[in-house]
C-alpha positions in Angstrom: -10.9 -12.1 -14.2 -13.2 -11.6 -17.1 -14.2 -8.7 -19.3 -17.3 -7.1 -17.9 -17.9 -3.9 -20.0 -17.7 -3.5 -23.7 -14.2 -2.1 -24.5 -13.4 0.4 -27.3 -12.0 -1.1 -30.5 -8.3 -0.7 -29.6 -8.9 -2.0 -26.1 -11.0 -4.9 -27.5 -8.1 -5.9 -29.7 -5.7 -5.7 -26.8 -8.1 -7.9 -24.7 -8.3 -10.5 -27.5 -4.5 -10.7 -27.6 -4.3 -11.0 -23.9 -6.9 -13.8 -23.9 -4.7 -15.7 -26.4 -1.6 -15.1 -24.2 -3.6 -16.4 -21.2 -4.5 -19.6 -23.1 -0.9 -20.1 -24.2 0.4 -19.8 -20.7 -2.3 -22.0 -19.1 0.2 -24.8 -18.9 2.4 -22.7 -16.6 -0.5 -22.2 -14.3 -1.3 -25.9 -14.3 2.3 -26.8 -13.5 2.2 -24.7 -10.4 -1.4 -25.4 -9.4 -0.2 -27.6 -6.5 1.3 -24.6 -4.8 -0.6 -24.0 -1.5 -3.2 -21.2 -1.8 -1.8 -17.8 -1.1 1.8 -18.8 -1.8 1.9 -17.4 -5.3 0.8 -14.1 -6.8 -1.7 -15.8 -9.1 -4.2 -13.0 -9.4 -1.4 -10.5 -10.1 0.0 -12.8 -12.8 -3.3 -13.2 -14.5 -4.0 -9.4 -14.5 -0.4 -8.5 -15.7 -0.6 -11.1 -18.5 -3.9 -9.7 -19.7 -2.6 -6.1 -19.6 0.1 -7.2 -22.1 3.9 -6.6 -22.3 4.5 -3.1 -21.0 7.5 -2.8 -23.3 5.3 -3.1 -26.3 2.5 -0.8 -27.5 -0.6 -0.7 -25.4 -2.7 1.4 -23.1 -0.7 0.4 -20.1 2.8 0.3 -21.6 5.7 2.2 -20.2 6.0 4.4 -23.3 2.3 5.3 -23.2 2.5 6.2 -19.5 5.5 8.5 -20.2 3.6 10.2 -23.1 0.5 10.8 -21.0 2.6 12.2 -18.2 4.5 14.6 -20.5 1.1 15.8 -21.9 -0.5 15.9 -18.5 -3.3 13.7 -19.9 -5.5 11.4 -17.9 -4.7 7.8 -18.7 -8.3 7.2 -20.1 -7.4 4.3 -22.3 -5.5 2.5 -19.6 -8.4 2.9 -17.2 -10.8 1.7 -19.8 -8.7 -1.4 -20.3 -8.8 -2.1 -16.6 -12.5 -1.7 -16.5 -12.9 -3.9 -19.6 -11.0 -6.6 -17.6 -13.3 -6.2 -14.6 -10.8 -4.7 -12.2 -13.4 -2.4 -10.8 -15.4 -5.4 -9.6 -12.6 -6.0 -7.0 -13.5 -2.6 -5.5 -16.8 -4.1 -4.4 -17.2 -6.7 -1.6 -18.6 -10.0 -2.7 -21.6 -9.6 -0.4 -22.7 -6.7 -2.6 -22.2 -8.6 -5.9 -18.5 -7.7 -6.4 -15.4 -9.9 -6.7 -13.6 -8.8 -3.6 -13.4 -11.7 -1.1 -10.3 -10.6 0.8 -8.1 -7.5 0.9 -4.8 -9.2 0.0 -6.5 -9.6 -3.4 -6.8 -5.9 -3.7 -3.2 -5.5 -2.6 -2.1 -7.7 -5.4 -4.2 -5.9 -8.0 -3.1 -2.4 -7.1 0.5 -3.4 -6.8 0.4 -4.9 -10.3 -1.1 -1.7 -11.8 1.2 0.6 -9.8 4.3 -1.4 -11.1 3.4 -0.1 -14.6 2.0 3.3 -13.8 1.2 5.0 -10.5 -1.0 7.6 -12.2 -3.3 4.9 -13.6 -3.3 3.0 -10.3 -4.3 6.1 -8.4 -6.8 7.3 -11.0 -8.6 4.0 -11.3 -8.3 2.8 -7.8 -9.8 6.1 -6.4 -13.2 4.4 -6.9 -12.4 2.1 -4.0 -11.4 5.0 -1.8 -14.6 6.8 -2.7 -16.8 3.7 -2.1 -15.2 2.2 1.0 -17.1 4.5 3.5 -20.3 3.0 2.2 -19.1 -0.5 2.7 -17.9 0.4 6.3 -21.2 2.1 7.1 -23.1 -1.2 6.5 -26.1 0.5 5.0 -27.2 -2.4 2.9 -29.7 -0.5 0.7 -27.2 2.3 0.0 -24.3 -0.2 -0.5 -26.3 -2.2 -3.1 -27.2 1.0 -5.0 -23.6 2.1 -5.1 -22.4 -1.4 -6.0 -24.6 -1.4 -9.1 -23.2 1.9 -10.2 -19.6 0.8 -9.6 -20.2 -2.4 -11.5 -21.5 -0.3 -14.4 -18.1 1.5 -14.4 -19.0 4.8 -12.7 -16.0 6.4 -10.9 -16.5 7.4 -7.3 -14.5 10.1 -5.5 -14.1 11.0 -1.8 -14.7 14.6 -0.9 -12.9 15.3 2.4 -10.4 18.1 2.1 -11.0 21.8 1.8 -8.7 24.6 0.6 -8.1 26.2 4.0 -8.4 23.2 6.3 -6.4 20.3 4.8 -6.4 17.3 7.2 -8.5 19.1 9.8 -11.8 17.4 8.9 -13.6 18.9 12.0 -13.0 22.4 10.5 -14.9 21.6 7.3 -17.2 24.4 6.0 -19.2 22.5 3.4 -22.7 22.5 4.8 -25.6 20.1 4.3 -28.8 22.1 5.3 -31.8 20.0 6.3 -34.9 20.2 4.0 -38.0 18.1 3.7 -36.8 14.8 2.5 -33.1 15.6 2.1 -30.4 18.2 2.2 -29.1 21.3 0.4 -25.3 21.2 0.0 -23.2 24.4 -0.2 -19.5 24.9 -0.1 -16.3 23.7 -1.8 -14.1 20.6 -1.7 -10.6 20.9 -3.1 -7.7 18.6 -4.1 -10.2 15.8 -4.8 -9.0 13.0 -7.0 -11.6 12.4 -9.9 -13.8 15.3 -8.7 -14.3 16.3 -12.4 -14.3 12.8 -14.0 -16.2 11.0 -11.4 -20.0 10.8 -11.4 -20.3 10.1 -7.7 -18.8 11.9 -4.7 -18.9 10.5 -1.2 -19.0 13.9 0.7 -18.2 14.8 4.3 -20.5 17.8 5.2 -21.5 19.7 8.3 -25.0 18.7 9.3 -25.0 20.5 12.7 -24.2 24.2 12.9 -21.9 23.7 15.9 -19.9 21.0 14.1 -18.0 18.7 16.4 -17.5 14.9 16.2 -21.2 14.3 15.8 -21.9 17.4 13.7 -20.7 15.9 10.3 -22.3 13.3 8.1 -21.5 11.5 4.9 -23.6 12.0 1.8 -23.3 10.1 -1.5 -23.8 12.8 -4.2 -24.7 11.7 -7.8 -23.8 14.6 -10.1 -26.1 13.3 -12.7 -29.1 14.0 -10.4 -28.1 17.6 -9.6 -29.4 20.6 -11.4 -26.7 22.1 -13.5 -26.7 25.4 -11.7 -26.2 23.9 -8.3 -22.6 22.6 -8.7 -19.5 23.2 -10.7 -16.2 21.4 -11.0 -13.0 23.3 -10.2 -10.0 23.5 -12.6 -7.4 20.7 -12.6 -4.5 21.4 -10.3 -1.1 21.0 -11.9 1.1 18.7 -9.8 4.8 17.6 -9.7 3.9 13.9 -10.0 0.9 12.0 -11.3 0.5 14.8 -13.8 -2.3 13.2 -15.7 -4.5 12.5 -12.7 -7.7 14.5 -12.2 -6.7 16.4 -9.1 -9.4 19.1 -9.0 -12.3 20.0 -6.9 -16.1 20.6 -6.7 -18.2 23.5 -5.4 -21.9 23.3 -4.5 -24.6 26.0 -4.3 -27.6 24.6 -2.5 -27.3 21.3 -4.4 -30.3 19.0 -3.5 -29.5 15.5 -2.2 -32.3 13.1 -1.3 -32.3 11.6 2.2 -31.5 8.2 0.8 -28.1 9.7 -0.1 -27.1 9.7 3.6 -24.4 7.2 4.3 -25.0 5.4 7.6 -26.6 7.6 10.2 -26.5 11.3 10.6 -23.6 12.5 12.7 -21.5 9.4 12.2 -19.5 10.8 9.2 -16.1 11.4 11.0 -16.2 8.0 12.7 -17.0 6.2 9.4 -14.3 8.1 7.6 -11.7 7.3 10.2 -12.6 3.6 10.1 -12.6 3.6 6.3 -9.2 5.3 6.2 -7.8 2.5 8.3 -8.6 0.1 5.4 -7.3 2.4 2.7 -4.1 3.3 4.5 -3.4 -0.4 4.9 -3.8 -0.8 1.2 -2.0 2.3 0.0 1.2 0.3 0.5 0.4 -1.5 -2.7 1.2 1.7 -4.6 4.6 1.8 -2.9 5.4 -1.8 -3.5 4.7 -1.4 -7.2 6.8 1.7 -7.4 9.7 0.0 -5.6 9.6 -3.0 -7.9 9.6 -0.7 -11.0 12.4 1.4 -9.7 14.6 -1.5 -8.7 14.0 -3.2 -12.1 15.1 -0.1 -14.0 18.1 0.4 -11.8 19.2 -3.3 -12.0 18.8 -3.4 -15.8 20.9 -0.2 -16.1 23.6 -1.5 -13.8 23.8 -4.8 -15.6 24.3 -3.1 -19.0 26.3 0.0 -18.2 30.1 -0.1 -18.5 32.0 2.2 -16.1 35.7 2.3 -15.2 36.3 -0.6 -17.6 33.7 -3.0 -16.2 30.0 -3.4 -15.7 28.4 -1.0 -13.1 26.9 -4.2 -11.6 30.4 -5.4 -10.8 31.2 -2.4 -8.6 30.9 -3.1 -4.9 28.9 0.1 -4.0 26.3 -0.5 -6.7 26.0 -4.2 -5.7 25.4 -3.3 -2.0 22.9 -0.6 -2.9 20.9 -3.0 -5.1 20.9 -5.8 -2.5 20.0 -3.5 0.4 17.1 -1.8 -1.4 15.9 -5.3 -2.4 15.9 -6.3 1.3 14.0 -3.1 2.1 11.4 -4.0 -0.5 11.0 -7.5 0.9 10.5 -6.1 4.4 7.8 -3.7 3.2 6.1 -6.5 1.3 5.9 -8.6 4.5 4.5 -5.6 6.5 2.0 -4.7 3.7 0.7 -8.3 3.4 0.3 -8.6 7.2 -1.5 -5.3 7.3 -3.9 -6.4 4.5 -4.6 -9.6 6.3 -5.1 -7.8 9.6 -8.1 -6.0 8.1 -9.8 -9.4 8.4 -8.1 -10.9 11.5 -7.4 -7.9 13.8 -9.8 -5.1 12.7 -10.0 -3.8 16.3 -6.2 -3.0 16.1 -6.2 -1.5 12.6 -5.9 2.1 14.0 -2.3 1.1 14.9 -1.5 -1.3 12.0 -2.7 1.1 9.3 -0.8 4.1 10.8 2.4 2.0 10.9 1.9 0.8 7.3 0.9 4.1 5.8 3.9 5.9 7.5 6.6 3.3 7.1 6.1 1.8 3.6 6.0 5.0 1.6 8.8 6.5 3.7 11.1 3.4 3.0 10.2 3.3 -0.7 11.0 7.0 -1.0 14.4 6.1 0.5 14.7 3.1 -1.9 14.1 5.4 -4.9 16.5 8.0 -3.6 19.3 5.4 -3.3 18.6 3.9 -6.7 18.9 7.4 -8.2 22.5 7.2 -7.2 22.9 4.0 -9.3 21.3 5.5 -12.3 23.2 8.8 -12.1 22.1 11.4 -14.7 19.7 9.0 -16.3 17.5 9.2 -13.2 16.7 12.8 -14.2 16.4 12.5 -18.0 13.0 12.1 -19.7 14.1 10.8 -23.1 17.4 9.0 -23.0 16.8 5.9 -20.9 13.8 3.7 -20.5 11.3 6.4 -21.6 12.4 8.5 -18.6 10.6 6.1 -16.4 12.6 6.6 -13.3 12.2 10.4 -13.0 8.4 10.0 -13.5 8.3 7.2 -11.0 10.1 9.2 -8.4 7.9 12.2 -8.9 4.7 10.1 -8.8 5.6 8.2 -5.7 6.0 11.3 -3.6 2.3 11.8 -3.4 1.7 8.4 -1.7 3.1 9.5 1.6 0.7 12.5 1.5 -2.8 11.3 0.8 -5.1 9.3 3.1 -3.2 11.0 6.0 0.3 12.2 5.6 3.4 11.1 7.5 2.9 13.3 10.5 -0.8 12.5 10.8 0.0 8.8 11.0 2.9 9.2 13.5 0.6 11.4 15.6 -2.0 8.6 15.5 0.5 6.3 17.1 1.7 8.8 19.8 -2.0 9.2 20.8 -2.1 5.5 21.7 1.3 5.2 23.4 -0.1 4.6 26.9 -2.4 1.8 25.9 0.1 0.2 23.6 2.8 0.3 26.3 0.5 -1.0 29.0 -0.7 -4.0 26.9 2.7 -5.1 25.5 3.2 -7.9 24.8 -0.3 -9.1 24.0 -0.9 -12.7 25.1 -4.7 -13.2 25.0 -5.3 -13.6 21.3 -6.6 -16.8 19.9 -3.7 -18.7 18.2 -5.7 -19.3 15.1 -6.2 -15.5 14.7 -2.5 -14.9 15.0 -1.7 -17.7 12.5 -4.3 -16.3 10.0 -2.6 -12.9 10.3 0.8 -14.2 9.3 0.2 -17.4 7.3 -0.5 -16.7 3.7 -2.2 -20.1 3.1 -4.9 -19.5 5.8 -8.3 -18.6 4.5 -9.7 -15.2 5.6 -13.2 -14.3 6.8 -15.1 -11.5 5.2 -14.8 -7.9 6.4 -16.6 -7.2 9.7 -16.9 -3.4 9.8 -18.6 -3.5 13.2 -15.3 -4.7 14.7 -13.3 -1.7 13.5 -12.3 0.6 16.3 -10.8 4.1 16.6 -8.4 2.9 19.3 -6.5 -0.4 19.8 -7.7 -1.0 23.3 -6.1 -4.4 23.5 -2.7 -3.2 22.3 -1.0 -4.7 19.2 -1.0 -8.4 18.6 1.4 -8.1 15.8 4.1 -6.3 17.7 3.2 -8.3 20.8 4.3 -11.4 18.9 7.9 -10.2 18.6 9.3 -11.6 21.9 7.8 -15.0 21.3 8.9 -15.3 17.6 12.4 -14.2 18.5 12.5 -16.8 21.2 11.3 -19.5 18.8 13.9 -18.5 16.2 16.6 -18.7 18.9 15.5 -22.3 19.6 15.6 -23.1 15.9 19.1 -21.6 15.6 20.4 -24.1 18.2 19.4 -26.8 15.7 20.1 -24.9 12.5 23.3 -22.8 13.1 22.8 -20.9 9.8 19.9 -19.1 11.5 22.2 -17.9 14.3 22.7 -14.3 13.0 19.0 -13.8 12.2 18.2 -15.1 15.7 20.7 -12.6 17.3 19.2 -9.8 15.3 15.7 -10.8 16.4 16.7 -10.9 20.0 18.2 -7.5 19.8 15.1 -6.1 18.1 12.8 -7.7 20.8 14.9 -6.2 23.5 14.8 -2.8 21.8 11.0 -3.1 21.5 10.7 -3.7 25.2 12.8 -0.6 26.0 10.8 1.4 23.4 7.6 0.5 25.2 9.1 1.6 28.5 9.9 5.0 27.0 6.4 5.2 25.4 4.9 4.6 28.8 6.8 7.6 30.2 5.9 9.9 27.4 3.5 12.7 28.3 1.5 14.9 26.0 2.2 18.6 25.9 -0.1 21.5 25.0 -1.0 21.3 21.4 0.0 17.7 20.9 2.8 15.3 21.4 6.4 16.2 22.2 9.0 16.0 19.5 10.7 13.0 21.0 7.4 11.1 20.8 7.5 11.2 17.0 11.0 9.5 17.1 9.5 6.8 19.4 6.6 6.4 16.9 9.2 5.9 14.1 11.0 3.3 16.2 7.7 1.6 17.0 6.9 1.3 13.3 10.2 -0.3 12.6 9.8 -2.8 15.4 6.3 -3.5 14.1 7.8 -4.3 10.7 10.3 -6.6 12.3 7.5 -8.5 14.0 5.7 -8.8 10.7 8.8 -10.3 9.0 9.4 -12.7 11.9 5.8 -13.8 11.9 5.7 -14.3 8.1 8.9 -16.3 8.4 7.7 -18.6 11.2 4.3 -19.3 9.7 5.3 -19.8 6.0 8.8 -21.2 6.0 7.8 -24.9 5.8 5.1 -24.1 3.1 7.4 -22.5 0.6 9.9 -25.3 0.1 8.6 -26.2 -3.4 8.0 -22.7 -4.7 10.3 -20.8 -7.1 11.4 -18.4 -4.4 12.5 -21.1 -2.0 16.1 -20.0 -2.3 15.2 -16.7 -0.5 13.9 -18.7 2.5 16.8 -21.2 2.7 18.9 -20.7 5.8 16.9 -17.6 6.7 18.5 -15.5 3.9 15.8 -12.9 3.4 14.9 -12.8 7.1 18.5 -12.0 8.2 18.9 -9.4 5.6 15.7 -7.5 6.4 16.3 -7.7 10.1 19.7 -6.2 9.6 18.3 -3.4 7.6 15.5 -2.7 10.1 17.9 -2.6 13.0 20.0 0.0 11.2 16.8 2.0 10.6 15.8 1.6 14.2 19.1 2.9 15.4 18.8 6.0 13.2 15.3 6.7 14.5 16.1 6.2 18.2 19.9 6.3 18.7 21.2 3.9 21.3 18.0 1.8 21.5 19.7 -1.3 20.0 22.7 -1.3 22.4 25.9 0.4 23.4 27.5 2.8 20.9 29.4 3.1 18.7 28.7 -0.1 16.8 30.9 -1.4 13.9 29.7 0.2 10.7 27.7 -2.3 8.6 29.8 -1.6 5.5 32.9 -3.1 7.2 31.1 -6.3 8.5 32.4 -9.2 6.4 29.4 -11.4 7.4 26.9 -8.8 6.2 28.9 -8.3 3.0 28.5 -12.0 2.3 24.9 -11.9 3.3 24.0 -9.2 0.8 26.1 -10.8 -1.9 23.9 -13.9 -1.5 20.8 -11.8 -1.5 21.9 -10.1 -4.7 22.1 -13.5 -6.3 18.4 -14.0 -5.6 17.6 -10.6 -7.0 19.5 -11.5 -10.1 17.7 -14.8 -10.4 14.3 -13.1 -10.2 15.3 -10.4 -12.7 16.6 -12.9 -15.2 13.5 -15.2 -14.8 11.1 -12.3 -15.4 9.7 -12.6 -11.8 8.3 -10.1 -9.5 10.8 -9.0 -6.8 9.0 -10.8 -4.0 9.1 -13.4 -1.3 6.6 -15.4 -3.4 6.7 -16.3 -7.1 4.9 -14.2 -9.6 5.6 -13.9 -13.3 5.6 -10.4 -14.9 4.2 -9.8 -18.4 7.4 -8.6 -19.9 9.1 -11.8 -19.0 12.9 -12.2 -18.8 15.0 -9.4 -20.2 16.1 -9.7 -23.8 
C-alpha cells in the first residue's frame, strides 16, 4: 500500500515514521513469507503498522478519536491519512484502475480501521458504499469516470433514505424529471452519510410518475456541476454514537443532471441497489469485527490489571468465562464474515441469503459481546475520562449504528423469511461444483473477480453454505473416530445438523400472513442464521485445518479447540432463538458442565497468548501496531 495523494504536513511526517517502521519490521514479514496465501492478515498488518501506534499521538490514535467524539468533530485528519496511504484505491475494482482484487481484502482493511475508530471507518468507507452501485451496474464509461474521481480522493455518498419513508425505497418522493439531454432533480434525501462533505451522490430517484419497481433510477450527481441555487445540504444530525460523522442530508430544487449521470439503465435503480446492498451488507461485518476486537482488548487489559476481592479480576471464574465465551463468539463471527466475503466471488447467486444472515447475525452478536464485556469493566464501561480514554463507552455507542444501516435487523430477517420455501425445498444443496465449495471456505484458494451479472435477488438454488452442514458434520464424525479429541465437536456438529434439518421442515410449513411474515417466522430466521454460522465454522475448519499447522495461531486449531468452543456457543444461541430445536428439554446448564469449563479455560489461554503477543484476536495471525502490552 503506497501513498497516493500528497498529505498535509503532520500527516506527511506520520507517513514517514510509518515507512521507517515498515522497513524495520520487514524481517518479520520475510520470516513468515512462507505462510500459504490467505492464512495471515498481511494487508491488515501493513495498514495498521503504517497508521502507527494508536496509543501514541497521531490522527488515528485512541486519544484523538475520543477527543473528536467529545467535540462531535469529523475525523478529517484520520481520513486524510487513510487517503494518503491509498486506502481509497481499495474501494475501486482493479478492472477500473483500483487496487481491489477480492473482497476479503476490503474486509481486512475496514476491520483494521474499525478496530481503532468506528467513526473513521464509517466516514471514510462510505465512499465504497456510494460507489458500489456503479460497479454493479457494469456501465463501463460511468464506472471509469467515477473511478478517476475516487482515485483523486473525492468522497461519494449514497442517497437512498428519505425523512418519512426510511427503508421503504419504493415510496421515495425525490423526482428526476426528464428534459432534453438529462434530468431535473427535486426533493430531499435525509440521514445520508457524507451528504455535506461528499462531492458525489449516487441518488435513487423516481423517473416514472407511477413509481413501482421499474419507476426508479440511479443518478450519479456531482455537486460541483450543479448551480448553487439548485441544491442545499441539510444540517448535521446529532447522534448517540459516531458523533463526528457527517450524518446530514441534501435537498434539490430542479437540479440539472446530464444523461451521462444515469447509472445503468433507466428503471433499474431498485434492482441495482438491492444487488449492491448484498455486497455492502456482507462487508459491514468488518465494522463489527473491529469493534469486538477493540472491546475485548480493553476488557481483557482491565481484568488483567484490576484487583478485586484480594486478587486479580482475571482470576475470578465469572470474568474468565465471560472473556472466553466472548472470544469464541468473535471467532465464530470472523468465520462467518470471511465466508460471506468470499461468497461474493464464489456464490454471488446466493448472496441474497448470505448477506442477510451476515448483516443480521454479526452486528447482533457483537452487540451482545459488548454488553457482556460491560459487566467485566463495571463503572469504567460508562466513564469518559478515567480509563483508556473512555474508549469502551464510545465503542459501544458507535457500534449500535452498524445493525441499522444498509438494512436493519428486521429488514434482513424478513429477507430470509421471504425465501423460506425455496431454501427449505432445496436443502441440502448437492449440485455445486466441489471447487466452488472449496474456494468459498478455503482461505488459500484464489478468488475470481466480481461478476455482477451473476448477482440475483433470490437464491433459487438454495444455500450451498448451509447445505454443506450435514456433510461436514458427517466428515467430522469420521475424523473423531480416529482423533478422539474431536469427539465433543463432532457431537455438537451432529446436533446442529439435525436441528438444521428440523428447522427447514418448519420453514417449509411456514405461511405468509397479510402484511408480511408471522412472528414465529422471524424466530426461524434467527435460528437459520445461527445454523448458517455453524456451517461456516465447520467449512472453515475442514478446508483450512491442515494448512495452518505452521502459523502462530496453530494452537487454536489443535484438537479442534476453537471449533468446539464456537459450536457450543452457537448451539446455546440456537436454543434461545428456537427453544427445543436442539433436543429434549431441560438440558444441563452450560455453566455446570465440567467439560465445557475445561474447554473455555483452554480457549482463554489462547486469548491470553494473542493479547500478550500483540496479535489480532483471530483464527489467523496478524500483528497489531501497538504490539504487546507494556
